[in-house]
C-alpha positions in Angstrom: 0.0 0.0 0.0 1.4 3.4 -1.0 1.8 6.0 1.8 -0.4 9.1 1.8 1.6 12.2 0.6 0.3 14.3 3.5 1.7 11.9 6.1 5.0 11.8 4.3 5.3 15.5 4.1 4.5 15.7 7.8 7.2 13.1 8.5 9.7 15.2 6.6 8.8 18.4 8.3 9.1 16.8 11.8 12.3 15.0 11.1 15.3 16.0 13.2 18.1 17.1 10.9 21.8 16.8 12.1 24.1 19.7 11.4 26.3 19.6 8.3 29.3 19.1 10.5 27.7 16.1 12.2 26.7 14.6 8.8 30.3 14.8 7.6 31.3 12.8 10.7 29.6 9.8 9.1 32.0 7.8 7.0 31.3 7.7 3.2 29.3 10.9 3.0 31.3 12.3 0.1 31.1 9.1 -1.9 27.3 9.0 -1.4 26.5 12.6 -2.2 29.1 13.5 -4.8 28.8 12.0 -8.3 30.8 12.6 -11.4 29.1 11.9 -14.7 31.2 11.4 -17.9 29.3 13.4 -20.5 29.8 14.3 -24.1 31.4 17.7 -23.2 33.5 16.3 -20.5 32.9 15.2 -16.9 30.7 17.2 -14.5 30.9 16.8 -10.8 27.7 17.1 -8.9 28.4 17.7 -5.2 25.4 17.7 -2.9 27.4 16.6 0.2 27.1 20.1 1.9 23.3 19.8 2.0 21.2 18.4 4.8 20.3 15.3 2.8 20.8 12.1 4.7 19.4 8.6 4.5 16.4 9.1 6.7 15.3 12.2 4.7 16.0 10.5 1.4 13.9 7.5 2.4 10.9 9.7 3.1 11.3 11.6 -0.2 11.7 8.3 -2.1 8.4 7.2 -0.6 6.9 10.5 -1.6 8.2 10.0 -5.2 6.4 6.6 -5.2 3.2 8.0 -3.7 3.1 10.9 -6.2 3.8 8.6 -9.2 7.1 10.1 -10.2 8.1 7.0 -12.4 4.7 7.1 -14.2 4.9 10.9 -14.7 8.5 10.5 -16.1 7.2 7.9 -18.5 4.4 10.2 -19.6 6.8 13.0 -20.2 9.3 11.0 -22.2 6.7 9.1 -24.2 4.9 12.2 -25.3 1.6 11.7 -23.4 -0.6 14.7 -22.5 1.2 15.4 -19.2 0.3 19.1 -19.5 -3.3 18.3 -18.4 -4.6 21.8 -18.1 -3.8 22.6 -21.7 -4.4 19.0 -23.0 -1.0 18.5 -24.6 2.4 16.8 -24.2 5.7 18.5 -23.2 8.1 17.1 -25.8 11.3 19.1 -25.4 13.3 15.9 -24.8 12.2 14.7 -28.3 14.1 17.6 -29.7 17.2 16.0 -28.3 16.3 12.5 -29.7 14.7 11.2 -26.6 11.0 10.6 -26.7 8.1 9.2 -28.7 9.6 7.8 -32.0 7.3 9.9 -34.2 8.1 13.1 -32.3 11.8 12.4 -32.6 11.5 11.9 -36.3 9.6 15.1 -36.7 12.2 17.0 -34.6 15.0 15.6 -36.7 13.3 16.7 -39.9 12.8 20.2 -38.5 16.4 20.4 -37.4 17.5 19.4 -40.9 15.4 22.3 -42.3 17.0 24.7 -39.8 20.5 23.3 -40.7 19.9 23.9 -44.4 19.0 27.6 -43.7 21.9 28.1 -41.3 24.4 26.6 -43.8 22.9 28.6 -46.7 23.5 31.8 -44.7 27.1 30.8 -43.8 27.8 30.0 -47.4 26.7 33.5 -48.5 23.5 32.6 -50.3 21.8 35.5 -48.6 24.7 37.9 -49.4 27.1 39.0 -46.7 25.5 38.4 -43.3 27.5 39.7 -40.3 24.7 40.2 -37.8 21.4 38.7 -36.7 18.9 40.6 -34.5 17.0 37.9 -32.7 13.6 39.2 -31.5 11.6 37.3 -28.9 10.6 37.3 -25.3 10.6 34.9 -22.3 11.7 31.4 -23.4 12.1 32.7 -27.0 14.9 35.0 -25.8 16.4 33.8 -22.5 17.7 30.5 -23.8 19.3 31.9 -26.9 20.8 34.8 -25.0 22.3 32.4 -22.4 23.8 30.0 -25.0 25.1 32.7 -27.3 26.7 34.7 -24.4 28.3 31.5 -23.0 29.6 30.0 -26.2 30.7 33.0 -28.3 33.1 34.9 -26.1 35.9 34.0 -28.5 33.9 35.1 -31.5 30.8 34.0 -33.5 30.3 33.0 -37.1 27.5 35.6 -37.1 27.1 38.2 -34.3 23.7 37.8 -32.6 22.0 40.5 -30.7 19.0 39.2 -28.6 16.2 41.8 -28.1 13.3 41.0 -25.8 12.2 44.2 -24.1 9.4 46.3 -25.6 11.4 49.3 -24.4 12.7 50.8 -27.6 16.1 51.5 -26.0 16.8 47.7 -26.2 16.1 47.6 -30.0 18.0 50.8 -30.7 21.1 49.4 -29.0 21.0 46.5 -31.4 20.5 48.8 -34.3 23.6 50.8 -33.3 25.7 47.6 -33.3 24.5 46.5 -36.8 24.6 47.5 -40.4 21.2 47.0 -42.1 23.0 45.9 -45.3 24.6 42.9 -43.5 21.9 42.1 -40.9 19.1 39.6 -40.8 16.2 39.5 -38.4 14.9 36.4 -36.5 11.3 36.8 -35.2 10.7 34.1 -32.5 7.2 33.7 -31.3 5.3 30.4 -30.7 2.0 32.0 -31.7 3.4 34.7 -33.9 1.1 37.1 -32.1 3.1 38.1 -29.0 2.6 41.9 -28.6 6.2 42.8 -27.6 7.8 40.6 -30.2 5.6 41.7 -33.1 5.9 45.4 -32.2 9.7 45.1 -32.1 9.7 43.1 -35.4 7.7 45.8 -37.2 10.2 48.4 -36.0 13.1 46.2 -37.2 11.5 46.1 -40.6 11.3 49.9 -40.6 14.9 50.1 -39.7 15.9 47.8 -42.6 13.8 49.8 -45.0 15.2 53.1 -43.8 18.7 51.6 -44.1 18.2 51.0 -47.8 17.2 47.4 -47.8 14.8 47.0 -50.8 13.1 43.8 -49.5 13.0 43.9 -45.7 10.9 40.8 -45.4 13.5 38.9 -47.4 15.9 39.4 -44.5 13.5 37.9 -41.9 13.5 34.3 -40.5 10.4 33.2 -38.5 10.7 30.8 -35.7 7.2 29.7 -34.7 4.7 26.9 -34.0 2.2 28.9 -36.1 3.9 28.9 -39.6 0.8 30.0 -41.4 0.7 33.2 -39.4 4.3 34.0 -40.2 3.6 33.5 -43.9 0.5 35.7 -43.6 2.7 38.4 -41.9 5.0 38.4 -44.9 7.8 35.9 -44.3 8.5 33.5 -47.3 7.8 29.9 -46.4 11.4 29.0 -47.2 12.5 31.1 -44.2 9.9 29.9 -41.7 11.3 27.4 -39.2 8.5 25.7 -37.4 8.5 23.7 -34.2 5.9 21.5 -32.5 3.1 22.9 -30.5 4.0 20.4 -27.8 7.3 22.3 -27.1 6.8 24.9 -24.4 8.3 28.3 -24.6 10.8 28.0 -21.7 11.9 24.6 -23.1 12.1 25.7 -26.7 15.8 26.5 -27.3 16.3 22.9 -28.4 13.9 23.5 -31.3 13.9 26.0 -34.1 14.1 28.7 -31.4 17.8 27.6 -31.2 18.3 29.0 -34.8 20.4 32.0 -33.5 22.6 29.6 -31.5 23.2 27.4 -34.5 23.9 30.5 -36.7 26.4 31.9 -34.1 28.3 28.6 -33.3 27.6 26.5 -36.4 25.1 23.7 -36.7 27.7 21.1 -35.6 28.0 23.0 -32.3 24.2 23.0 -31.9 24.2 19.3 -32.5 26.7 18.9 -29.6 24.4 21.1 -27.5 21.6 18.6 -28.1 23.8 15.7 -27.4 24.9 17.0 -24.0 21.2 17.4 -23.0 20.3 14.0 -24.3 23.0 12.4 -22.1 21.3 13.9 -19.0 17.9 12.7 -20.3 19.3 9.1 -20.4 20.7 9.5 -16.9 17.4 10.8 -15.6 15.5 7.9 -17.2 18.0 5.1 -16.4 19.7 5.9 -13.1 18.1 4.5 -9.9 16.9 7.1 -7.4 19.7 6.7 -4.9 22.3 7.6 -7.6 20.2 9.8 -9.8 21.8 13.3 -9.7 18.6 15.0 -11.0 16.4 13.4 -8.4 18.9 14.1 -5.6 18.9 17.8 -6.5 15.1 17.9 -6.4 15.0 16.1 -3.1 17.3 18.7 -1.6 15.2 21.5 -3.0 12.0 20.1 -1.5 13.8 19.4 1.8 14.6 23.1 2.1 11.3 24.5 1.0 9.1 22.1 3.0 11.1 21.1 6.1 13.3 24.2 6.5 10.7 26.6 5.1 13.3 28.4 2.9 11.6 30.8 0.6 14.5 31.4 -1.8 17.4 29.6 -3.5 20.5 31.3 -4.8 22.6 30.4 -7.8 26.1 31.8 -8.4 28.1 31.2 -11.5 31.8 31.4 -10.9 32.4 31.8 -14.6 31.7 35.0 -16.5 30.4 33.0 -19.4 27.6 31.7 -17.3 26.5 35.2 -16.2 23.0 34.7 -17.7 22.4 31.3 -16.1 20.6 32.6 -13.0 18.3 34.7 -15.3 17.5 31.6 -17.3 16.8 29.5 -14.2 14.4 32.2 -12.9 12.0 31.6 -15.7 12.5 27.9 -15.8 11.8 27.3 -12.2 9.4 30.1 -11.2 7.2 30.0 -14.3 7.1 26.2 -14.1 6.5 25.6 -10.4 5.2 29.0 -9.1 1.7 27.5 -8.7 -1.0 27.6 -6.0 -3.1 24.6 -7.2 -2.4 21.0 -7.9 -2.6 19.4 -11.3 -6.2 18.5 -10.6 -7.2 22.0 -9.6 -7.1 21.6 -5.8 -5.5 24.2 -3.5 -1.8 23.6 -2.9 -1.5 23.4 0.9 2.3 23.8 1.1 5.0 26.0 -0.4 5.7 25.6 -4.1 8.7 27.0 -5.9 11.2 29.1 -4.0 12.2 32.4 -5.4 15.3 31.8 -7.6 17.9 34.5 -7.7 21.6 34.9 -8.0 24.6 36.4 -9.8 28.2 36.0 -10.7 31.1 35.3 -8.5 33.3 37.0 -7.3 31.1 40.1 -7.8 28.3 38.8 -5.6 30.7 38.2 -2.7 31.1 41.9 -2.4 27.3 42.5 -2.6 24.9 39.8 -1.2 27.1 37.3 0.5 26.9 39.2 3.8 23.3 38.1 4.1 24.1 34.5 3.1 26.7 34.2 5.8 25.2 36.3 8.7 21.7 37.2 7.8 18.6 35.7 9.5 17.4 33.9 6.3 18.6 30.4 5.6 19.2 30.3 1.8 20.5 27.2 0.0 23.1 28.1 -2.6 24.2 26.5 -5.8 27.7 27.2 -7.1 28.6 26.6 -10.8 32.3 26.4 -11.7 34.4 25.4 -14.7 37.8 23.8 -14.3 39.3 25.1 -17.6 39.3 28.9 -17.9 37.7 30.7 -20.8 40.6 33.1 -21.3 44.3 33.1 -22.0 45.4 35.5 -19.2 47.7 34.6 -16.3 46.3 31.4 -14.7 46.2 33.3 -11.4 42.9 34.8 -12.4 41.2 31.4 -12.6 43.0 30.1 -9.5 41.6 33.0 -7.5 38.2 32.5 -9.0 37.9 28.8 -8.1 39.5 29.3 -4.7 36.8 31.8 -3.9 34.1 29.6 -5.1 35.1 26.6 -3.0 36.0 28.8 0.0 32.4 30.2 0.1 30.9 26.8 0.3 33.3 25.8 3.0 32.7 28.9 5.0 28.9 28.7 4.7 29.0 25.2 6.1 31.7 25.6 8.8 31.0 29.1 10.1 33.3 30.7 12.7 32.6 31.2 16.4 33.4 34.6 18.0 32.7 36.3 21.3 32.0 39.4 19.2 28.5 38.7 17.7 29.2 41.0 14.7 32.2 38.7 13.8 30.5 35.4 14.4 29.4 33.1 11.6 26.7 30.6 12.5 27.6 28.1 9.7 25.5 25.0 9.0 24.4 26.8 5.8 23.9 24.5 2.8 25.3 24.7 -0.7 25.7 22.4 -3.7 28.5 22.7 -6.3 28.7 21.9 -10.0 32.2 21.5 -11.3 32.5 21.0 -15.1 35.8 20.2 -16.8 35.1 22.6 -19.6 32.4 24.9 -20.9 31.4 23.9 -24.4 28.0 23.4 -26.2 27.6 19.8 -24.8 28.4 20.9 -21.3 25.9 23.8 -21.4 23.3 21.5 -22.9 23.8 19.1 -20.0 23.5 21.8 -17.4 20.3 23.2 -18.8 18.7 19.7 -19.2 19.7 18.9 -15.7 17.7 21.9 -14.4 14.7 21.1 -16.6 14.4 17.6 -15.1 15.2 18.9 -11.6 12.3 21.3 -11.9 10.0 18.5 -13.2 10.8 16.2 -10.3 9.9 18.9 -7.8 6.6 19.5 -9.6 5.9 15.8 -9.6 6.3 15.4 -5.9 4.3 18.5 -5.2 1.5 17.2 -7.5 1.5 20.4 -9.7 1.6 20.9 -13.4 4.9 22.6 -14.4 4.0 23.1 -18.0 1.3 25.7 -18.0 1.8 29.4 -17.1 -1.6 31.1 -16.8 -0.1 33.5 -14.2 1.5 35.5 -16.9 -1.8 36.2 -18.8 -3.9 38.5 -16.5 -1.5 41.5 -16.5 -1.0 41.2 -20.3 -4.7 41.1 -20.9 -5.3 44.2 -18.9 -2.4 46.0 -20.7 -4.0 45.2 -24.0 -7.3 46.6 -22.7 -5.5 49.8 -21.8 -3.8 50.0 -25.1 -7.1 49.6 -26.9 -8.7 52.3 -24.8 -11.1 49.7 -23.2 -9.6 49.6 -19.7 -11.6 51.4 -17.1 -12.7 51.1 -13.5 -9.3 50.4 -12.1 -8.3 51.2 -8.5 -7.6 55.0 -7.8 -3.8 54.4 -7.8 -3.8 52.8 -11.2 -6.1 55.4 -12.7 -3.9 58.2 -11.3 -0.8 56.5 -12.8 -2.4 56.2 -16.2 -3.4 59.9 -16.1 0.1 61.0 -14.9 1.8 59.0 -17.7 -0.5 60.5 -20.4 -2.4 57.3 -21.0 -5.7 58.8 -20.0 -7.3 61.7 -21.8 
């Protein structure tokens, strides 16, 4: 008989947790909670030993996984069943990496081949000289490409890509200043091809091309969408429309045609390596038993802190400048997926859902927010991301200092330091986890992103929520459209006064 989830959550919440120091006094802790996976881009070390995970807590969480049907939900995800029950569709981002329902994998491969043909045609000069691409999207259509391009093109790109998401014209003007209309193409990324911010920016980009002397602005546009007919209706020739499946969600879409700017910047062979790194994590998540599954372990720790320790936030610090956008990417992935207040069957969620994800770049963050992490009243689990091989050719002392600081912070959070002077006392017993990759390359980045996708999914499965819808983003957008159309009225006095002060009310 399967345990009731409520009783198991209660057991976790009432469990007595030893200190981190006491946990390390138990032989074999590092071997149990630190795993290195040999992946296509090189090994990645996943070290969860400085968290409060221990066998008794893991046993409860494993029973929760069984009670909440994690294995069955994982099967539904991978086999392309309608796991996104509120919208009645599958979530087939893994099929884009070759792991999923056979028909969906075949479809994804065909669409990737179509994208490869266009990428190679541009590289071969069939569209004339192309030095720049302005990629216009928002949310998942922009955050993933921006992260990958920033991480993988620090040494140069085959085509310089400028990602624009904000409706604020300052963002688009900055891209215009960096590009020459004569050698620039535009990518318009929108699943529905109706997103207000994206389509407004796209129209302004066409005007810029036209004003810059381009006779056929639409001939310089590539559309990335799950609604190809709308892109053609808008004016993009079918040969430059790169579709993707409706079953690929926005924040999981960089593996699909939304990854076009990544492939254009690093070459399609690099994009294929990106997919391969993610697929390797898919296979680990599917095949590894719970007690050695690095994805499940990370999710278990996340739930331990939100549920038993009542932590409201989780911090992520990249000790590598090339991963500066990783915390931004994770914010959408985790908070849009799991920031829910009802279960998948519509019942009120009676416990905390996703923590607030935030973070930054080391060592900058050490001189800004680490004061609170070490001595503040909030307990905040921390993830550290580090790369063994530096991304520069400067004196090795730079990277030595960087990594020393990364590892020192985790050690200091755990150990603390006693002092008779309260202002100089560090309580310690503060958790962290560390990723240490051998190198940063397309496959490594793909693996890191896929790891966090599945980590987020496991947390959702144990909480009983649907991580694949995002209705919470719609209400504010709908009201904004009403205001733009002149239909919005009857707001609270503050909002009415702001509209009038900004000149949006007559």
